[in-house]
Backbone as a chain_set.jsonl record, in Angstrom:
{"seq": "XXXXXXXXXXXXXXXXXXXXXXXXXXXXXXXXXXXXXXXXXXXXXXXXXXXXXXXXXXXXXXXXXXXXXXXXXXXXXXXX", "coords": {"N": [[-55.03, 36.028, 65.54], [-56.134, 38.512, 65.088], [-56.37, 41.985, 66.324], [-56.021, 40.801, 68.885], [-54.43, 41.453, 72.217], [-50.801, 40.822, 73.016], [-47.771, 40.218, 73.421], [-44.824, 42.189, 72.7], [-42.552, 40.676, 70.64], [-39.627, 39.184, 71.314], [-37.3, 40.646, 70.002], [-35.425, 43.53, 68.39], [-36.908, 46.404, 67.062], [-36.07, 46.875, 64.679], [-35.093, 44.573, 62.843], [-37.309, 42.656, 61.21], [-39.344, 39.837, 61.175], [-37.996, 36.699, 60.283], [-40.03, 35.421, 58.073], [-41.491, 36.974, 57.536], [-39.749, 39.106, 56.295], [-37.789, 37.273, 54.325], [-33.86, 36.972, 54.723], [-32.951, 36.515, 52.137], [-34.275, 37.91, 50.391], [-34.177, 40.246, 47.568], [-34.688, 42.757, 47.886], [-34.152, 43.667, 50.463], [-31.578, 44.836, 51.905], [-32.483, 47.364, 50.969], [-34.9, 47.82, 51.803], [-34.944, 47.647, 54.66], [-33.482, 49.596, 55.184], [-35.474, 51.831, 54.38], [-37.088, 51.532, 56.214], [-35.392, 51.534, 58.668], [-34.659, 53.993, 58.57], [-37.473, 55.918, 58.548], [-38.445, 54.378, 61.234], [-36.665, 55.956, 62.487], [-37.148, 58.243, 62.333], [-39.798, 58.701, 63.559], [-42.135, 58.201, 61.82], [-45.282, 57.101, 60.544], [-44.748, 54.892, 58.615], [-43.124, 53.58, 55.175], [-42.054, 53.747, 52.18], [-41.817, 51.249, 49.769], [-39.131, 49.892, 48.806], [-39.37, 48.757, 46.218], [-42.265, 48.318, 45.178], [-43.465, 50.655, 45.617], [-45.321, 50.727, 47.18], [-46.998, 51.72, 50.705], [-46.006, 50.925, 53.494], [-46.182, 50.051, 56.388], [-44.438, 51.077, 59.95], [-42.117, 49.182, 62.051], [-43.016, 50.446, 64.866], [-44.819, 51.832, 64.521], [-47.053, 50.053, 64.588], [-46.55, 48.869, 66.998], [-46.999, 50.508, 68.846], [-49.607, 50.691, 68.364], [-50.773, 48.477, 69.488], [-52.476, 45.8, 69.374], [-52.131, 42.845, 67.67], [-53.138, 43.138, 64.046], [-53.834, 40.75, 62.471], [-53.283, 40.489, 59.859], [-50.276, 40.383, 58.25], [-48.656, 41.813, 58.085], [-45.37, 43.369, 57.445], [-43.87, 44.422, 59.176], [-44.239, 43.816, 61.623], [-44.838, 43.524, 65.183], [-45.039, 41.534, 66.497], [-44.703, 39.001, 65.586], [-43.437, 35.895, 66.469], [-43.043, 33.18, 66.038]], "CA": [[-54.193, 37.171, 65.936], [-56.912, 40.088, 64.529], [-57.241, 42.451, 67.276], [-55.744, 40.539, 70.232], [-53.64, 41.906, 72.857], [-49.91, 40.17, 72.776], [-46.819, 41.035, 74.203], [-43.731, 42.328, 71.917], [-41.334, 40.037, 70.132], [-38.251, 39.24, 71.66], [-36.459, 41.16, 68.726], [-35.582, 44.716, 68.193], [-38.331, 46.994, 65.916], [-35.462, 47.534, 63.6], [-35.466, 43.329, 62.752], [-38.427, 41.913, 60.822], [-39.546, 38.255, 61.795], [-37.437, 35.824, 58.852], [-40.988, 34.87, 57.558], [-42.225, 38.483, 56.84], [-38.879, 39.402, 55.331], [-35.961, 36.642, 54.454], [-32.781, 36.888, 54.268], [-32.342, 36.364, 50.683], [-34.923, 38.91, 49.662], [-33.688, 40.676, 46.91], [-34.462, 44.429, 48.336], [-33.86, 43.532, 51.844], [-31.114, 45.88, 52.503], [-33.066, 48.723, 51.023], [-36.226, 47.699, 52.557], [-34.656, 47.552, 56.454], [-32.706, 51.027, 55.537], [-36.053, 52.687, 54.56], [-37.354, 50.988, 57.666], [-34.805, 51.966, 60.104], [-34.94, 55.913, 58.501], [-38.757, 55.71, 58.99], [-38.633, 54.336, 62.647], [-35.759, 57.213, 62.754], [-38.465, 59.941, 62.235], [-41.265, 58.821, 63.99], [-42.456, 58.043, 60.897], [-45.905, 55.534, 60.435], [-44.087, 54.25, 57.738], [-42.126, 54.166, 54.469], [-42.632, 53.618, 50.71], [-41.532, 49.923, 50.042], [-38.33, 50.352, 47.269], [-39.821, 48.101, 44.926], [-43.181, 48.589, 44.957], [-43.948, 51.812, 45.709], [-46.581, 50.705, 48.446], [-46.701, 52.482, 51.513], [-45.445, 49.752, 54.559], [-45.952, 50.329, 58.04], [-43.257, 50.583, 60.378], [-42.86, 47.906, 63.287], [-43.444, 51.19, 65.609], [-46.282, 52.356, 64.523], [-47.436, 48.599, 64.738], [-46.147, 48.356, 68.345], [-47.695, 51.926, 69.235], [-51.227, 50.293, 67.887], [-50.969, 47.902, 70.746], [-52.439, 44.583, 68.603], [-52.046, 42.436, 66.05], [-54.477, 42.964, 63.166], [-53.704, 39.081, 61.489], [-52.796, 40.636, 57.849], [-49.81, 39.715, 57.688], [-48.039, 42.966, 58.384], [-44.288, 43.283, 57.107], [-42.718, 44.416, 60.037], [-45.345, 43.155, 62.848], [-43.467, 43.354, 65.869], [-45.633, 40.521, 67.456], [-44.637, 37.902, 65.6], [-42.336, 34.976, 67.472], [-42.997, 31.72, 65.567]], "C": [[-55.2, 38.391, 65.978], [-57.474, 40.204, 66.181], [-56.89, 42.141, 69.023], [-54.368, 41.196, 70.607], [-51.805, 40.807, 72.813], [-48.753, 40.707, 72.873], [-45.818, 41.302, 73.188], [-42.948, 41.076, 71.549], [-40.122, 40.147, 70.28], [-36.877, 39.614, 70.551], [-36.555, 42.318, 68.821], [-36.401, 44.827, 67.05], [-37.596, 46.847, 64.528], [-35.136, 45.753, 62.641], [-36.994, 42.262, 62.531], [-38.591, 40.134, 61.005], [-38.815, 37.724, 59.957], [-38.816, 35.076, 58.25], [-41.667, 35.588, 56.408], [-41.083, 39.272, 55.852], [-37.308, 38.523, 55.08], [-34.967, 37.383, 54.421], [-31.887, 37.03, 52.796], [-33.223, 37.092, 49.634], [-33.99, 40.038, 49.274], [-33.685, 42.29, 47.412], [-34.376, 44.026, 49.881], [-33.138, 44.41, 52.586], [-32.031, 47.308, 52.23], [-33.986, 49.053, 51.574], [-36.304, 47.954, 54.606], [-33.738, 49.046, 56.281], [-33.831, 52.293, 55.447], [-37.272, 52.669, 55.822], [-37.063, 51.612, 58.474], [-34.862, 53.914, 59.755], [-36.641, 56.172, 58.679], [-39.118, 55.766, 59.911], [-37.651, 55.621, 63.157], [-36.468, 58.362, 63.49], [-39.955, 60.023, 62.822], [-42.353, 58.303, 62.99], [-43.686, 57.11, 60.759], [-45.287, 54.517, 59.534], [-43.561, 54.666, 56.571], [-42.789, 53.489, 53.117], [-41.764, 52.56, 49.658], [-40.538, 50.782, 48.412], [-38.493, 49.565, 46.122], [-40.853, 48.323, 44.3], [-43.692, 49.681, 45.121], [-44.852, 51.585, 46.798], [-46.259, 51.201, 49.659], [-47.065, 51.267, 52.378], [-45.719, 50.453, 55.938], [-45.307, 49.706, 59.241], [-43.766, 49.499, 61.428], [-42.899, 48.75, 64.85], [-44.497, 51.774, 65.77], [-47.359, 50.842, 64.971], [-47.588, 48.979, 66.011], [-47.251, 49.569, 69.459], [-49.469, 51.27, 69.788], [-51.699, 49.6, 68.953], [-51.004, 46.134, 70.597], [-52.097, 44.553, 67.406], [-53.313, 42.663, 64.77], [-54.692, 41.691, 62.406], [-53.317, 39.588, 60.078], [-51.522, 40.564, 57.391], [-48.628, 40.934, 57.175], [-46.02, 42.559, 58.268], [-43.151, 43.101, 58.686], [-43.646, 44.217, 61.312], [-44.698, 42.881, 63.956], [-44.595, 42.066, 67.128], [-45.556, 39.222, 67.443], [-43.913, 37.203, 66.104], [-42.713, 34.16, 67.016], [-42.403, 31.406, 64.669]], "O": [[-55.073, 39.222, 66.877], [-58.196, 39.529, 66.915], [-57.231, 42.786, 70.015], [-53.448, 41.454, 69.831], [-52.111, 39.708, 72.351], [-48.641, 41.82, 72.36], [-45.876, 40.321, 72.447], [-42.738, 40.381, 72.544], [-39.429, 40.947, 69.652], [-35.821, 39.001, 70.397], [-37.625, 42.695, 69.301], [-36.665, 43.939, 66.24], [-38.198, 46.725, 63.461], [-34.909, 46.013, 61.46], [-37.535, 41.475, 63.307], [-37.606, 39.406, 60.878], [-39.069, 38.221, 58.86], [-38.566, 33.921, 57.905], [-42.105, 35.333, 55.287], [-41.411, 39.917, 54.856], [-36.176, 38.857, 55.43], [-35.128, 38.553, 54.074], [-30.763, 37.431, 52.497], [-33.082, 37.012, 48.414], [-33.256, 40.665, 50.037], [-32.658, 42.957, 47.285], [-35.202, 44.833, 50.306], [-33.567, 44.857, 53.65], [-32.234, 48.157, 53.099], [-34.211, 50.211, 51.929], [-37.185, 48.25, 55.414], [-33.333, 49.564, 57.322], [-33.639, 53.38, 55.99], [-38.058, 53.546, 56.182], [-37.845, 52.28, 59.15], [-35.059, 54.814, 60.572], [-36.673, 57.24, 59.291], [-39.93, 56.64, 60.214], [-37.942, 56.207, 64.2], [-36.424, 59.007, 64.537], [-40.861, 60.848, 62.708], [-43.454, 57.999, 63.448], [-43.256, 55.96, 60.852], [-45.374, 53.32, 59.806], [-43.37, 55.878, 56.465], [-43.837, 52.844, 53.087], [-41.075, 53.076, 48.778], [-40.854, 51.593, 47.541], [-37.787, 49.709, 45.124], [-40.818, 48.536, 43.088], [-44.789, 49.686, 44.562], [-45.118, 52.63, 47.392], [-45.043, 51.173, 49.849], [-48.102, 50.63, 52.196], [-45.225, 51.541, 56.236], [-45.377, 48.536, 59.618], [-44.884, 49.058, 61.696], [-42.841, 48.094, 65.891], [-45.054, 52.17, 66.794], [-48.351, 50.928, 65.695], [-48.683, 49.443, 66.328], [-47.95, 49.367, 70.452], [-50.146, 51.314, 70.815], [-52.795, 49.865, 69.447], [-50.259, 45.326, 71.151], [-51.858, 45.353, 66.501], [-54.415, 42.14, 64.935], [-55.71, 41.578, 61.723], [-53.049, 38.739, 59.228], [-51.387, 40.656, 56.171], [-47.941, 40.909, 56.154], [-45.495, 41.649, 58.909], [-42.289, 42.32, 59.088], [-43.242, 45.047, 62.126], [-43.889, 41.956, 63.876], [-44.637, 42.044, 68.358], [-45.895, 38.399, 68.294], [-43.125, 38.012, 66.594], [-43.261, 33.741, 68.036], [-42.389, 30.225, 64.321]]}, "num_chains": 1, "name": "protein.A"}
C-alpha cells in the first residue's frame, strides 16, 4: 500500500479499524477521546495517553491522500 492512492474506508474518521485499535484495548476510550479532540481542533495528531508517543489523526492521514503502509493506528484507508 505504500504511496498508493486509494479511496477512504467506509467508516467515520473517528473510528479506527479494529485491527489497529481493538475493542478490548485497555486505553481505547482515552485514545479515542484524544483522537476526537485532535480531529475537532484540526491538529495533525495527539499524544498517546499510554506511551506519550505522537500519533497522527485520521484527518491528517486522509488529507495526505495516500497510505504509507506503516500501520498507522488511525489509517483511514484500511478496510479489510
